[in-house]
C-alpha positions as a Markdown table, in Angstrom:
| # | Residue | x | y | z |
|---|---|---|---|---|
| 1 | Met | 8.3 | -20.1 | 18.5 |
| 2 | Ser | 9.5 | -18.6 | 15.7 |
| 3 | Ala | 12.6 | -18.2 | 13.6 |
| 4 | Val | 13.6 | -15.3 | 11.3 |
| 5 | Ala | 15.1 | -15.7 | 7.8 |
| 6 | Val | 17.4 | -12.8 | 7.2 |
| 7 | Gly | 17.0 | -12.4 | 3.7 |
| 8 | Gly | 13.2 | -12.6 | 3.4 |
| 9 | Gly | 10.3 | -10.7 | 4.0 |
| 10 | Gly | 7.1 | -9.6 | 2.3 |
| 11 | Ser | 6.6 | -6.2 | 0.4 |
| 12 | Ser | 7.0 | -3.0 | 1.9 |
| 13 | Cys | 5.3 | 0.3 | 1.3 |
| 14 | Leu | 8.7 | 1.8 | -0.1 |
| 15 | Gly | 10.0 | -1.6 | -1.0 |
| 16 | Ala | 7.2 | -2.2 | -3.3 |
| 17 | Ala | 7.6 | 1.1 | -5.4 |
| 18 | Ala | 11.2 | 0.3 | -5.6 |
| 19 | Ala | 10.7 | -3.3 | -6.8 |
| 20 | Ala | 8.2 | -1.8 | -9.4 |
| 21 | Ser | 10.9 | 0.9 | -10.5 |
| 22 | Cys | 13.7 | -1.7 | -10.7 |
| 23 | Ser | 11.3 | -4.1 | -13.2 |
| 24 | Ser | 10.9 | -1.1 | -15.0 |
| 25 | Ala | 14.2 | 0.0 | -15.6 |
| 26 | Ala | 15.3 | -3.6 | -16.5 |
| 27 | Gly | 12.5 | -3.8 | -18.9 |
| 28 | Ser | 13.2 | -6.0 | -22.0 |
| 29 | Ser | 16.7 | -6.9 | -20.8 |
| 30 | Tyr | 15.3 | -9.0 | -18.2 |
| 31 | Ala | 12.7 | -10.4 | -20.6 |
| 32 | Ala | 15.4 | -11.2 | -23.1 |
| 33 | Gly | 18.0 | -12.5 | -20.4 |
| 34 | Ala | 15.6 | -14.7 | -18.6 |
| 35 | Gly | 16.8 | -18.0 | -20.3 |
| 36 | Gly | 20.3 | -17.5 | -19.1 |
| 37 | Gly | 21.9 | -14.0 | -20.2 |
| 38 | Ala | 22.0 | -13.1 | -23.3 |
| 39 | Gly | 24.5 | -10.6 | -24.8 |
| 40 | Val | 28.1 | -10.0 | -23.9 |
| 41 | Ala | 27.3 | -9.0 | -20.5 |
| 42 | Gly | 25.4 | -12.4 | -19.7 |
| 43 | Arg | 28.2 | -14.5 | -20.7 |
| 44 | Leu | 31.0 | -12.6 | -18.7 |
| 45 | Pro | 32.7 | -14.7 | -16.1 |
| 46 | Ala | 31.3 | -14.6 | -12.5 |
| 47 | Arg | 34.6 | -13.2 | -10.8 |
| 48 | Val | 34.5 | -10.3 | -13.4 |
| 49 | Leu | 30.9 | -9.4 | -12.6 |
| 50 | Glu | 31.4 | -9.6 | -8.9 |
| 51 | His | 34.2 | -7.6 | -9.4 |
| 52 | Val | 32.0 | -4.9 | -11.3 |
| 53 | Phe | 29.2 | -5.5 | -9.0 |
| 54 | Ser | 31.2 | -4.7 | -5.9 |
| 55 | Tyr | 31.5 | -1.1 | -7.0 |
| 56 | Leu | 27.6 | -0.7 | -7.4 |
| 57 | Glu | 25.2 | 0.5 | -4.6 |
| 58 | Leu | 22.2 | -1.3 | -3.1 |
| 59 | Ser | 19.7 | 0.0 | -5.9 |
| 60 | Asp | 21.9 | -0.8 | -8.6 |
| 61 | Leu | 22.3 | -4.2 | -7.6 |
| 62 | Ile | 18.5 | -4.8 | -7.1 |
| 63 | Gln | 18.1 | -3.9 | -10.8 |
| 64 | Cys | 21.0 | -6.1 | -11.9 |
| 65 | Ser | 19.5 | -9.2 | -10.1 |
| 66 | Leu | 16.5 | -8.4 | -12.6 |
| 67 | Val | 18.4 | -8.6 | -15.6 |
| 68 | Cys | 19.0 | -12.4 | -16.2 |
| 69 | Trp | 19.4 | -15.4 | -14.5 |
| 70 | His | 23.1 | -15.4 | -14.8 |
| 71 | Trp | 23.5 | -12.2 | -12.9 |
| 72 | Asn | 20.8 | -13.0 | -10.2 |
| 73 | Asn | 22.7 | -16.1 | -9.4 |
| 74 | Ile | 25.8 | -14.4 | -9.0 |
| 75 | Leu | 24.0 | -12.1 | -6.4 |
| 76 | Ala | 22.4 | -14.8 | -4.5 |
| 77 | Asp | 25.1 | -15.5 | -2.2 |
| 78 | Glu | 24.7 | -13.1 | 0.4 |
| 79 | Asn | 27.8 | -13.2 | 1.9 |
| 80 | Ser | 29.9 | -12.9 | -1.2 |
| 81 | Glu | 32.4 | -10.0 | -1.9 |
| 82 | Val | 29.8 | -8.0 | -3.7 |
| 83 | Trp | 27.7 | -7.6 | -0.4 |
| 84 | Arg | 30.7 | -7.6 | 1.8 |
| 85 | Ser | 32.3 | -4.5 | -0.1 |
| 86 | Leu | 28.5 | -2.8 | 0.1 |
| 87 | Ala | 28.4 | -3.5 | 3.7 |
| 88 | Ser | 32.0 | -1.9 | 4.6 |
| 89 | Arg | 31.1 | 1.0 | 2.4 |
| 90 | Thr | 27.8 | 1.6 | 4.0 |
| 91 | Leu | 27.7 | 0.4 | 7.8 |
| 92 | Ser | 29.5 | 1.7 | 10.4 |
| 93 | Asp | 32.5 | 0.1 | 11.9 |
| 94 | Glu | 30.6 | -0.1 | 15.3 |
| 95 | Ala | 27.7 | -1.8 | 13.8 |
| 96 | Leu | 29.8 | -4.4 | 11.8 |
| 97 | Arg | 32.3 | -5.2 | 14.9 |
| 98 | Ser | 29.8 | -5.1 | 17.8 |
| 99 | Asp | 27.0 | -7.5 | 18.6 |
| 100 | Ile | 24.2 | -4.9 | 17.3 |
| 101 | Leu | 23.8 | -7.2 | 14.1 |
| 102 | Cys | 25.1 | -10.5 | 15.9 |
| 103 | Asn | 21.6 | -12.2 | 14.7 |
| 104 | Leu | 22.0 | -11.2 | 11.2 |
| 105 | Leu | 24.4 | -13.9 | 9.5 |
| 106 | Ser | 24.7 | -12.3 | 6.1 |
| 107 | Phe | 26.1 | -8.9 | 4.6 |
| 108 | Lys | 23.0 | -8.7 | 2.5 |
| 109 | Gly | 21.0 | -9.1 | 5.5 |
| 110 | Lys | 22.8 | -6.5 | 7.7 |
| 111 | Leu | 22.4 | -4.1 | 4.7 |
| 112 | Lys | 18.8 | -4.7 | 4.7 |
| 113 | Ala | 18.4 | -4.2 | 8.5 |
| 114 | Phe | 20.3 | -0.8 | 7.9 |
| 115 | Gln | 17.7 | 0.1 | 5.3 |
| 116 | His | 14.8 | -0.4 | 7.6 |
| 117 | Ala | 16.3 | 1.2 | 10.6 |
| 118 | Leu | 15.1 | 4.1 | 12.7 |
| 119 | Ser | 14.8 | 7.1 | 10.6 |
| 120 | Ser | 16.8 | 10.5 | 11.5 |
| 121 | His | 14.3 | 12.6 | 9.5 |
| 122 | Asp | 10.9 | 10.9 | 10.6 |
| 123 | Cys | 11.3 | 11.6 | 14.5 |
| 124 | Ser | 10.9 | 14.0 | 17.3 |
| 125 | Arg | 13.4 | 17.1 | 17.2 |
| 126 | Asn | 14.7 | 15.9 | 20.6 |
| 127 | Val | 16.1 | 12.5 | 19.5 |
| 128 | Tyr | 18.8 | 11.4 | 16.8 |
| 129 | Val | 20.1 | 8.4 | 15.4 |
| 130 | Lys | 23.6 | 7.7 | 16.7 |
| 131 | Lys | 26.4 | 7.1 | 14.1 |
| 132 | Asn | 26.1 | 3.4 | 14.3 |
| 133 | Gly | 22.9 | 3.8 | 12.2 |
| 134 | Phe | 20.4 | 1.5 | 14.5 |
| 135 | Thr | 20.5 | 3.3 | 17.8 |
| 136 | Leu | 18.1 | 6.2 | 18.8 |
| 137 | His | 19.5 | 8.8 | 21.4 |
| 138 | Arg | 16.8 | 11.0 | 23.4 |
| 139 | Asn | 18.2 | 14.1 | 24.6 |
| 140 | Pro | 17.4 | 15.2 | 28.2 |
| 141 | Ile | 14.5 | 17.4 | 27.5 |
| 142 | Ala | 12.0 | 18.1 | 30.3 |
| 143 | Gln | 8.0 | 17.4 | 29.8 |
| 144 | Ser | 8.4 | 15.6 | 26.6 |
| 145 | Thr | 7.5 | 12.4 | 25.0 |
| 146 | Asp | 9.6 | 11.8 | 21.9 |
| 147 | Gly | 9.4 | 8.9 | 19.1 |
| 148 | Ala | 10.7 | 7.7 | 15.9 |
| 149 | Arg | 9.4 | 5.9 | 13.0 |
| 150 | Gly | 11.3 | 3.2 | 11.0 |
| 151 | Lys | 12.7 | 4.2 | 7.4 |
| 152 | Ile | 10.3 | 1.9 | 5.5 |
| 153 | Gly | 6.5 | 0.8 | 6.5 |
| 154 | Phe | 4.8 | -2.2 | 5.6 |
| 155 | Ser | 1.2 | -2.8 | 4.0 |
| 156 | Glu | 1.4 | -6.6 | 3.3 |
| 157 | Gly | 3.6 | -9.6 | 4.3 |
| 158 | Arg | 5.2 | -10.6 | 7.4 |
| 159 | His | 7.9 | -8.7 | 9.1 |
| 160 | Ala | 10.1 | -9.3 | 12.2 |
| 161 | Trp | 12.5 | -6.7 | 13.8 |
| 162 | Glu | 14.1 | -6.7 | 17.5 |
| 163 | Ile | 14.2 | -3.8 | 19.8 |
| 164 | Trp | 16.0 | -2.9 | 22.8 |
| 165 | Trp | 16.6 | -0.3 | 25.6 |
| 166 | Glu | 20.0 | 0.6 | 26.5 |
| 167 | Gly | 19.2 | 2.8 | 29.2 |
| 168 | Pro | 16.7 | 3.7 | 31.7 |
| 169 | Leu | 13.1 | 3.3 | 30.5 |
| 170 | Gly | 11.5 | 6.2 | 32.6 |
| 171 | Thr | 7.8 | 6.3 | 33.6 |
| 172 | Val | 6.9 | 5.2 | 30.2 |
| 173 | Ala | 8.7 | 3.1 | 27.1 |
| 174 | Val | 6.4 | 2.2 | 24.5 |
| 175 | Ile | 7.5 | -0.2 | 21.5 |
| 176 | Gly | 5.1 | -1.1 | 18.7 |
| 177 | Ile | 4.0 | 0.3 | 15.1 |
| 178 | Ala | 2.3 | 3.6 | 13.9 |
| 179 | Thr | 1.1 | 5.1 | 10.4 |
| 180 | Lys | 2.8 | 7.9 | 8.9 |
| 181 | Arg | 0.0 | 10.4 | 10.6 |
| 182 | Ala | 0.9 | 9.4 | 14.2 |
| 183 | Ala | 2.4 | 12.0 | 16.3 |
| 184 | Met | 6.1 | 11.6 | 17.4 |
| 185 | Gln | 6.4 | 14.1 | 19.8 |
| 186 | Cys | 4.3 | 15.5 | 22.5 |
| 187 | Gln | 4.2 | 17.7 | 25.7 |
| 188 | Gly | 4.5 | 15.6 | 29.3 |
| 189 | Tyr | 5.6 | 12.1 | 29.8 |
| 190 | Val | 3.2 | 10.1 | 28.2 |
| 191 | Ala | 2.4 | 6.8 | 26.4 |
| 192 | Leu | 2.8 | 8.4 | 23.0 |
| 193 | Leu | 2.4 | 5.2 | 20.8 |
| 194 | Gly | -1.0 | 3.9 | 21.3 |
| 195 | Ser | -2.5 | 7.6 | 22.3 |
| 196 | Asp | -4.6 | 7.8 | 19.2 |
| 197 | Asp | -6.0 | 5.7 | 16.5 |
| 198 | Gln | -3.0 | 5.8 | 14.3 |
| 199 | Ser | -0.6 | 4.0 | 16.6 |
| 200 | Trp | -0.4 | 0.7 | 18.5 |
| 201 | Gly | 1.9 | 0.0 | 21.8 |
| 202 | Trp | 3.2 | -2.2 | 24.5 |
| 203 | Asn | 4.4 | 0.0 | 27.4 |
| 204 | Leu | 7.2 | -2.3 | 28.9 |
| 205 | Val | 7.0 | -0.1 | 32.2 |
| 206 | Asp | 3.7 | -1.4 | 33.3 |
| 207 | Asn | 3.0 | -4.1 | 30.5 |
| 208 | Asn | -0.4 | -2.1 | 29.3 |
| 209 | Leu | -1.0 | -2.4 | 25.6 |
| 210 | Leu | -2.2 | 0.8 | 24.2 |
| 211 | His | -4.3 | 2.0 | 21.4 |
| 212 | Asn | -6.6 | 5.1 | 20.5 |
| 213 | Gly | -5.7 | 6.4 | 23.9 |
| 214 | Glu | -7.0 | 3.3 | 25.9 |
| 215 | Val | -5.3 | 0.5 | 27.9 |
| 216 | Asn | -6.3 | -2.6 | 25.9 |
| 217 | Gly | -5.4 | -4.9 | 28.8 |
| 218 | Asn | -2.1 | -6.4 | 30.3 |
| 219 | Phe | 0.7 | -8.1 | 28.1 |
| 220 | Pro | 1.7 | -10.8 | 28.4 |
| 221 | Gln | -1.4 | -12.4 | 29.5 |
| 222 | Cys | -0.2 | -14.3 | 32.4 |
| 223 | Asn | 0.2 | -13.8 | 36.2 |
| 224 | Asn | 3.2 | -12.2 | 37.4 |
| 225 | Ala | 4.4 | -11.3 | 34.0 |
| 226 | Pro | 8.3 | -10.2 | 34.3 |
| 227 | Lys | 9.1 | -6.7 | 33.9 |
| 228 | Tyr | 11.5 | -5.7 | 31.0 |
| 229 | Gln | 15.2 | -5.9 | 31.9 |
| 230 | Ile | 17.5 | -3.4 | 30.4 |
| 231 | Gly | 19.2 | -4.9 | 27.3 |
| 232 | Glu | 16.8 | -7.5 | 26.9 |
| 233 | Arg | 15.9 | -7.8 | 22.9 |
| 234 | Ile | 12.1 | -7.9 | 22.1 |
| 235 | Arg | 11.4 | -9.4 | 18.9 |
| 236 | Val | 8.1 | -7.8 | 16.9 |
| 237 | Ile | 6.2 | -9.7 | 14.5 |
| 238 | Leu | 3.8 | -7.8 | 12.3 |
| 239 | Asp | 1.5 | -9.8 | 10.0 |
| 240 | Met | 0.1 | -7.9 | 7.5 |
| 241 | Asp | -1.9 | -10.8 | 5.9 |
| 242 | Asp | -3.4 | -11.9 | 9.2 |
| 243 | Lys | -3.5 | -8.0 | 10.4 |
| 244 | Thr | -2.0 | -9.0 | 13.8 |
| 245 | Leu | 1.1 | -7.7 | 15.8 |
| 246 | Ala | 2.7 | -10.3 | 18.4 |
| 247 | Phe | 5.7 | -10.1 | 20.4 |
| 248 | Glu | 8.8 | -12.5 | 21.4 |
| 249 | Arg | 11.1 | -12.4 | 24.5 |
| 250 | Gly | 14.1 | -14.5 | 24.0 |
| 251 | Phe | 12.8 | -17.5 | 22.1 |
| 252 | Glu | 9.6 | -17.4 | 24.0 |
| 253 | Phe | 6.6 | -16.5 | 21.9 |
| 254 | Leu | 4.3 | -14.1 | 24.3 |
| 255 | Gly | 1.3 | -14.2 | 22.1 |
| 256 | Val | -0.8 | -11.7 | 19.7 |
| 257 | Ala | -1.0 | -8.3 | 21.2 |
| 258 | Phe | -3.3 | -6.6 | 18.3 |
| 259 | Arg | -5.7 | -8.3 | 15.8 |
| 260 | Gly | -7.6 | -6.5 | 13.3 |
| 261 | Leu | -5.1 | -3.8 | 12.1 |
| 262 | Pro | -5.9 | -1.7 | 9.3 |
| 263 | Lys | -4.7 | -2.4 | 5.6 |
| 264 | Thr | -2.7 | 0.7 | 5.5 |
| 265 | Cys | 1.0 | 1.3 | 5.7 |
| 266 | Leu | 2.4 | 0.4 | 9.1 |
| 267 | Phe | 6.1 | 1.5 | 10.4 |
| 268 | Pro | 7.9 | 0.4 | 13.3 |
| 269 | Ala | 7.9 | 2.8 | 16.1 |
| 270 | Val | 9.1 | 3.6 | 19.7 |
| 271 | Ser | 8.7 | 6.4 | 21.8 |
| 272 | Ala | 10.5 | 7.3 | 25.2 |
| 273 | Val | 10.6 | 10.0 | 28.1 |
| 274 | Tyr | 13.9 | 9.5 | 29.9 |
| 275 | Gly | 16.7 | 11.7 | 29.2 |
| 276 | Asn | 19.8 | 10.3 | 27.5 |
| 277 | Thr | 18.0 | 6.8 | 27.2 |
| 278 | Glu | 19.0 | 4.9 | 24.1 |
| 279 | Val | 16.8 | 2.5 | 22.1 |
| 280 | Thr | 18.2 | 0.1 | 19.2 |
| 281 | Met | 15.9 | -1.6 | 16.5 |
| 282 | Val | 17.1 | -4.2 | 13.9 |
| 283 | Tyr | 15.0 | -5.4 | 10.9 |
| 284 | Leu | 15.2 | -9.2 | 10.7 |
| 285 | Gly | 13.2 | -9.9 | 7.7 |
| 286 | Lys | 10.6 | -12.5 | 7.4 |
| 287 | Pro | 9.4 | -14.8 | 10.5 |
| 288 | Leu | 9.3 | -18.4 | 9.9 |
| 289 | Asp | 6.8 | -20.5 | 12.4 |
| 290 | Gly | 9.1 | -23.2 | 13.8 |
């Protein structure tokens, strides 16, 4: 069984570059202020800084957290007015008020989930991301299999996200991971994820594991494994340090599905075939064994 630390997570393919950029931007300011905040800005009262920070965007706040310990401590409260204000500007009312983000307890965690959500630009032309920012809708296009990748991929660290279908599965409904080279659309109704050596998937319809166009056995590996139920949240656990992909259902660890993953950037991904079906994905952060 595992739990998820909302604010955690290892380095991501895009996130690592952003962190490097932040460090560069902060430069000598961080070095000078690391001892507690040199200069006038470092001595400003916390409530004044919170008010100023509440007008900044996420990339700016990341840079601010690197300036000095004083600023970093102010931004460490993930439910402060700073993060609440940014969440209200960034996230849709539906995302904040519905149960989509119910497993994320902080505003910063919700913002991070949005940052990692399914991409409206890296997907099949037959799907789109709804206004809530987290749910993928597949248009009723005949003889097509359509997929989408997350906005951010991972090359190291441990990461968890949950995903669930909010409509019929059809003949094929696959969740898993893919490289940037994996196709997100093809003709016919097929298991798109797992159809080549660039993706790995679990077909929820027949409980098959798929990679490189082959079935890698049934999953979970037990007798009479239950079929997926609409609305049931599946937790995906990607460990880029151990090069494994595992799944949970509810709070039951189902086991490791794939081992020996390549040392490359891997993205959360889904593929669907049923018209008007919807799939929601929420990034949770770093999984913790417990």
